[in-house]
C-alpha positions as CSV (number, residue, x, y, z in Angstrom):
1,M,-9.0,15.6,2.0
2,K,-12.6,16.2,1.0
3,R,-14.7,13.3,-0.4
4,D,-15.1,14.8,-3.9
5,E,-11.3,15.2,-4.2
6,A,-10.7,11.6,-3.0
7,K,-13.3,10.3,-5.4
8,K,-11.7,12.2,-8.3
9,L,-8.3,10.5,-7.5
10,I,-10.0,7.1,-7.3
11,D,-11.9,7.7,-10.5
12,I,-8.6,8.5,-12.3
13,Y,-7.0,5.4,-10.7
14,G,-9.9,3.3,-12.1
15,E,-9.7,5.0,-15.5
16,A,-6.0,4.4,-15.7
17,W,-6.5,0.7,-15.0
18,V,-9.3,0.3,-17.5
19,K,-7.3,2.2,-20.2
20,Q,-4.1,0.4,-19.2
21,D,-2.4,3.8,-19.1
22,P,0.8,3.8,-17.0
23,D,1.3,7.6,-17.5
24,L,-2.2,8.4,-16.3
25,I,-1.8,6.4,-13.1
26,L,1.3,8.4,-12.2
27,T,-0.8,11.6,-12.1
28,V,-2.4,10.5,-8.8
29,F,0.8,9.5,-7.1
30,T,3.5,11.6,-5.5
31,L,7.0,11.2,-7.0
32,D,8.2,9.1,-4.0
33,A,5.0,7.1,-3.6
34,I,5.0,3.4,-2.4
35,Y,2.7,1.0,-4.2
36,N,2.2,-2.3,-2.3
37,D,0.5,-5.2,-4.1
38,P,0.6,-8.1,-1.5
39,K,1.6,-10.6,-4.2
40,E,4.4,-8.5,-5.8
41,P,7.5,-6.7,-4.6
42,E,6.9,-3.2,-3.4
43,S,7.0,-0.6,-6.2
44,L,8.9,2.6,-5.2
45,G,8.4,6.0,-6.8
46,H,7.1,6.8,-10.3
47,N,9.7,4.6,-12.0
48,G,8.7,1.6,-9.8
49,I,5.0,2.2,-10.2
50,K,5.2,2.6,-14.0
51,S,7.4,-0.5,-14.3
52,Y,4.8,-2.5,-12.3
53,W,1.9,-1.2,-14.4
54,I,3.7,-1.9,-17.7
55,K,4.5,-5.5,-16.6
56,K,1.2,-6.4,-14.8
57,V,-1.6,-4.2,-16.2
58,V,-0.4,-3.6,-19.7
59,G,1.5,-6.9,-20.1
60,E,-0.8,-9.4,-18.5
61,Q,-4.4,-8.0,-18.4
62,K,-7.1,-7.0,-20.9
63,D,-10.9,-6.2,-21.0
64,I,-10.6,-4.5,-17.6
65,K,-13.7,-3.4,-15.7
66,F,-13.6,-1.2,-12.5
67,K,-16.5,-0.2,-10.3
68,L,-16.1,1.8,-7.1
69,L,-18.3,0.5,-4.3
70,N,-17.4,2.5,-1.2
71,L,-15.1,5.3,-0.2
72,W,-14.1,6.5,3.3
73,I,-11.8,9.4,4.3
74,D,-10.1,9.7,7.6
75,K,-7.7,12.7,7.9
76,D,-4.8,11.8,5.5
77,E,-6.1,8.3,4.5
78,V,-8.6,7.2,1.9
79,I,-10.0,3.7,2.0
80,A,-11.7,2.6,-1.2
81,E,-13.5,-0.7,-2.0
82,W,-14.1,-1.7,-5.6
83,D,-15.0,-4.6,-7.9
84,A,-12.7,-5.3,-10.8
85,E,-12.8,-7.9,-13.6
86,F,-10.2,-8.7,-16.3
87,I,-8.7,-11.3,-18.4
88,D,-5.3,-12.5,-17.1
89,T,-3.6,-13.1,-20.5
90,K,-0.6,-14.8,-18.9
91,R,-2.6,-17.5,-17.3
92,N,-5.6,-17.5,-19.6
93,L,-8.1,-16.8,-16.7
94,L,-11.1,-14.6,-16.1
95,I,-10.3,-12.8,-12.8
96,K,-13.1,-11.3,-10.7
97,M,-11.8,-9.3,-7.7
98,R,-13.1,-7.5,-4.7
99,E,-10.4,-5.1,-3.5
100,V,-9.8,-2.7,-0.8
101,G,-7.1,0.0,-1.3
102,I,-5.7,2.0,1.6
103,F,-4.2,5.2,0.3
104,T,-2.2,7.8,2.2
105,I,-2.6,11.3,1.0
106,R,0.1,14.0,0.8
107,D,-0.1,17.3,-1.1
108,G,-3.4,16.2,-2.9
109,K,-2.0,12.9,-4.2
110,F,-1.5,9.4,-3.1
111,S,1.8,8.9,-1.3
112,S,1.2,5.2,-0.6
113,L,-1.2,2.4,-1.5
114,R,-1.7,-0.9,0.3
115,E,-3.9,-3.3,-1.7
116,Y,-5.9,-6.2,-0.2
117,Y,-8.1,-8.4,-2.4
118,K,-9.9,-11.7,-2.9
119,T,-10.1,-13.1,-6.4
120,I,-12.2,-15.7,-8.2
121,K,-10.3,-17.3,-11.1
122,T,-12.1,-19.0,-13.9
123,P,-10.2,-20.8,-16.7
124,L,-11.2,-19.5,-20.2
């Protein structure tokens, strides 16, 4: 995958998160993709990813900010580093996060995502 193609997918990922749009996020994942947040059960396929996003992103976050910091491509993998910030509405916290996502590419989309992150949580 070329850098500009990978950046476009990551930009859509970030846009979907900021807009809290579970349909838009599916446009960057293959139908059988695996989405792995280390603090949640693995989400499988479009149904699993959409359910996760509806529960976590739509249901528990607001005022989301996303800034891509670095992007690396190695054959069929994309590694992206970003900063994110949002209000955790379930726990009433401001979350600041530095995250690395490791994406596997198949047919021009993400077929898997493994997330790793560190958060700073501040009570509101």
